[in-house]
C-alpha positions as CSV (number, residue, x, y, z in Angstrom):
1,M,21.0,-13.4,-31.6
2,L,18.3,-15.7,-32.8
3,F,18.0,-17.0,-29.2
4,A,17.3,-13.5,-27.9
5,K,14.6,-13.0,-30.6
6,L,12.8,-16.1,-29.6
7,M,12.8,-15.4,-25.9
8,P,9.8,-13.6,-24.4
9,R,10.2,-9.8,-24.0
10,D,8.7,-7.3,-21.6
11,G,6.0,-9.5,-19.9
12,N,3.5,-6.6,-19.5
13,F,5.1,-5.7,-16.2
14,F,3.9,-2.1,-16.2
15,E,0.3,-3.2,-16.8
16,M,0.5,-5.7,-13.9
17,F,2.0,-3.0,-11.7
18,N,-1.0,-0.8,-12.5
19,Q,-3.4,-3.7,-11.7
20,H,-1.8,-4.3,-8.4
21,A,-1.9,-0.6,-7.5
22,D,-5.6,-0.6,-8.3
23,R,-6.0,-3.4,-5.8
24,I,-4.1,-1.5,-3.1
25,V,-6.5,1.4,-3.6
26,E,-9.5,-0.9,-3.5
27,A,-8.3,-2.4,-0.2
28,A,-7.6,1.0,1.3
29,R,-11.0,2.4,0.3
30,A,-12.8,-0.7,1.6
31,F,-10.9,-0.4,4.9
32,S,-11.9,3.3,5.1
33,L,-15.6,2.3,4.6
34,L,-15.1,-0.4,7.3
35,V,-13.9,2.3,9.7
36,A,-16.7,4.7,8.7
37,N,-19.4,2.0,9.2
38,Y,-17.9,0.2,12.1
39,S,-21.0,0.4,14.3
40,D,-23.0,-1.5,11.6
41,H,-22.0,-5.1,12.0
42,H,-23.4,-6.2,8.6
43,L,-21.5,-3.4,6.7
44,R,-18.4,-4.1,8.8
45,E,-18.4,-7.7,7.6
46,Q,-19.1,-6.7,4.0
47,Y,-16.1,-4.2,3.9
48,N,-13.9,-6.7,5.7
49,R,-14.6,-9.2,2.9
50,E,-13.8,-6.5,0.3
51,V,-10.4,-5.8,1.9
52,D,-9.7,-9.6,1.8
53,A,-10.8,-9.9,-1.8
54,A,-8.6,-7.0,-2.9
55,E,-5.6,-8.4,-0.9
56,Q,-6.1,-11.8,-2.5
57,A,-6.3,-10.3,-6.0
58,A,-3.1,-8.4,-5.2
59,D,-1.4,-11.6,-4.1
60,R,-2.3,-13.3,-7.4
61,I,-0.8,-10.4,-9.4
62,T,2.4,-10.5,-7.3
63,H,2.6,-14.2,-8.1
64,D,2.1,-13.6,-11.8
65,I,4.8,-10.9,-11.9
66,N,7.3,-13.1,-10.0
67,R,6.5,-16.0,-12.3
68,A,6.8,-13.8,-15.4
69,L,10.3,-12.7,-14.3
70,H,11.5,-16.3,-14.7
71,K,10.0,-16.5,-18.2
72,T,11.0,-13.1,-19.6
73,F,14.4,-12.7,-21.2
74,I,14.3,-8.9,-21.6
75,T,12.5,-6.8,-19.0
76,P,11.6,-3.1,-19.3
77,I,13.6,-2.3,-16.1
78,D,16.1,-4.1,-14.0
79,R,14.8,-7.5,-12.7
80,E,15.7,-6.7,-9.1
81,Q,13.8,-3.4,-9.3
82,I,10.7,-5.3,-10.6
83,H,11.0,-7.9,-7.9
84,S,11.5,-5.4,-5.1
85,L,8.8,-3.0,-6.2
86,I,6.0,-5.6,-6.5
87,N,6.9,-7.3,-3.3
88,T,6.9,-4.0,-1.4
89,M,3.6,-3.0,-3.0
90,D,2.2,-6.4,-1.9
91,D,3.3,-5.6,1.7
92,V,0.9,-2.6,1.6
93,A,-2.1,-4.7,0.7
94,D,-1.1,-7.3,3.3
95,L,-0.9,-4.6,6.0
96,L,-4.3,-3.3,5.2
97,Q,-5.7,-6.8,5.6
98,D,-3.8,-7.2,8.8
99,A,-5.3,-4.1,10.2
100,A,-8.8,-5.2,9.4
101,E,-8.2,-8.7,10.8
102,T,-6.7,-7.2,14.0
103,M,-9.7,-5.1,14.6
104,A,-11.9,-8.3,14.5
105,L,-9.5,-10.5,16.5
106,Y,-9.0,-7.9,19.2
107,D,-12.8,-7.2,19.3
108,V,-12.2,-3.4,19.0
109,R,-15.6,-1.9,20.0
110,H,-15.4,1.6,18.6
111,M,-13.4,3.8,16.2
112,T,-11.4,6.6,17.7
113,E,-10.7,9.9,16.0
114,E,-7.1,8.9,15.6
115,I,-8.0,5.7,13.8
116,V,-10.1,7.8,11.4
117,R,-7.3,10.2,10.8
118,L,-4.7,7.5,10.2
119,T,-7.1,5.7,7.9
120,D,-7.6,8.8,5.8
121,L,-3.8,9.2,5.5
122,C,-3.5,5.6,4.5
123,V,-6.0,6.0,1.7
124,K,-4.2,9.2,0.5
125,C,-0.9,7.4,0.6
126,C,-2.3,4.4,-1.4
127,E,-3.8,6.7,-4.0
128,R,-0.5,8.5,-4.4
129,V,1.2,5.1,-4.8
130,K,-1.2,4.3,-7.6
131,D,-0.4,7.7,-9.2
132,G,3.3,7.0,-9.0
133,V,3.1,3.5,-10.3
134,Y,0.9,4.6,-13.3
135,L,3.6,7.0,-14.3
136,L,6.4,4.4,-14.5
137,E,5.8,3.2,-18.0
138,K,6.4,6.7,-19.4
139,I,9.3,7.9,-17.2
140,A,11.5,8.3,-20.3
141,D,9.6,11.6,-20.8
142,P,11.3,14.2,-18.5
143,H,7.9,15.8,-17.5
144,T,6.6,12.4,-16.5
145,A,9.7,11.5,-14.5
146,E,9.4,14.8,-12.7
147,A,5.8,14.2,-11.9
148,A,6.7,10.7,-10.5
149,L,9.3,12.3,-8.2
150,K,6.9,14.9,-7.0
151,T,4.4,12.1,-6.2
152,C,7.0,10.4,-4.2
153,E,7.6,13.6,-2.3
154,E,3.9,13.8,-1.5
155,I,3.9,10.2,-0.1
156,D,6.9,11.2,2.1
157,R,4.9,14.1,3.5
158,L,1.9,12.0,4.1
159,E,4.0,9.4,5.9
160,S,5.4,12.2,8.1
161,D,1.9,13.3,8.9
162,A,0.9,9.8,9.9
163,D,3.9,9.5,12.1
164,R,2.9,12.7,14.0
165,V,-0.7,11.5,14.3
166,M,0.4,8.2,15.7
167,R,2.8,9.8,18.3
168,T,0.0,12.1,19.4
169,A,-2.5,9.2,19.5
170,L,-0.2,7.1,21.7
171,S,0.5,9.9,24.0
172,K,-3.3,10.5,24.5
173,L,-4.0,6.8,24.8
174,F,-1.5,6.3,27.6
175,R,-2.6,9.5,29.4
176,E,-6.4,9.0,29.1
177,E,-7.3,5.3,28.7
178,P,-7.7,3.5,32.1
179,D,-8.4,0.1,30.6
180,V,-5.1,-1.7,29.9
181,R,-6.8,-4.0,27.4
182,E,-8.0,-1.1,25.3
183,V,-4.5,0.4,25.4
184,I,-3.1,-2.8,24.0
185,K,-5.8,-3.0,21.3
186,L,-5.7,0.6,20.1
187,K,-1.9,0.8,20.2
188,A,-1.7,-2.2,17.9
189,I,-4.2,-0.6,15.4
190,Y,-2.4,2.7,15.5
191,E,0.9,1.1,14.8
192,L,-0.4,-1.0,12.0
193,L,-2.0,1.9,10.2
194,E,1.2,4.0,10.6
195,T,3.1,1.0,9.2
196,V,0.9,1.1,6.1
197,T,2.1,4.6,5.4
198,D,5.7,3.5,6.1
199,K,5.4,0.8,3.5
200,C,3.9,3.3,1.0
201,E,7.0,5.4,1.6
202,D,9.1,2.3,0.8
203,V,7.2,2.0,-2.4
204,A,7.9,5.6,-3.2
205,N,11.6,5.1,-2.6
206,Q,11.5,2.2,-5.0
207,I,9.8,4.3,-7.6
208,E,12.2,7.2,-7.1
209,G,15.1,4.8,-7.6
210,I,13.6,3.4,-10.8
211,V,13.0,6.9,-12.1
212,L,16.5,8.1,-11.4
213,E,18.1,5.1,-12.9
214,N,15.9,4.8,-16.0
215,S,14.8,8.3,-17.0
């Protein structure tokens, strides 16, 4: 009993989840500004750096949470849930950085309407992820738990929208783009952006599981 009292408790995991969710939204919004200002090379570089900075900050938080798991005797939710949630969240930030880097590496020359639409859906998904994560600390309250589940449903709908946009985009790309190199480039970007929304849905599934098991 004395041993348990002396061991660290909680570890501020919910606060760190919230901080990480903030970084995801920062990365998504910076990526959106990159897309909106893509024709301006200076602004493109600036927003690319902001995506990188947000992703690196998210990585540090992920590291801090995984380290805290080894030092904390009593956690607010199951250890495996903490580990799985933060690493899935970190995948979202990584994918946003990957998308920005791929645009630069592939020398994408212009933004298509489909990239703009997928980017908008990515931002909305990331914002809903933040909303859901922020509710986790208070899911013992039935109304909060219900709000978290509804947020997860919203993320699922947004992911379905992104999937439809990507399918339409690929169909149009293969029908109308004569340059094989452009097909390869744009296909990679479309798929990366849709994968961002897929990973947000994975986060939503993690949140739903936590809510159902702990509320």
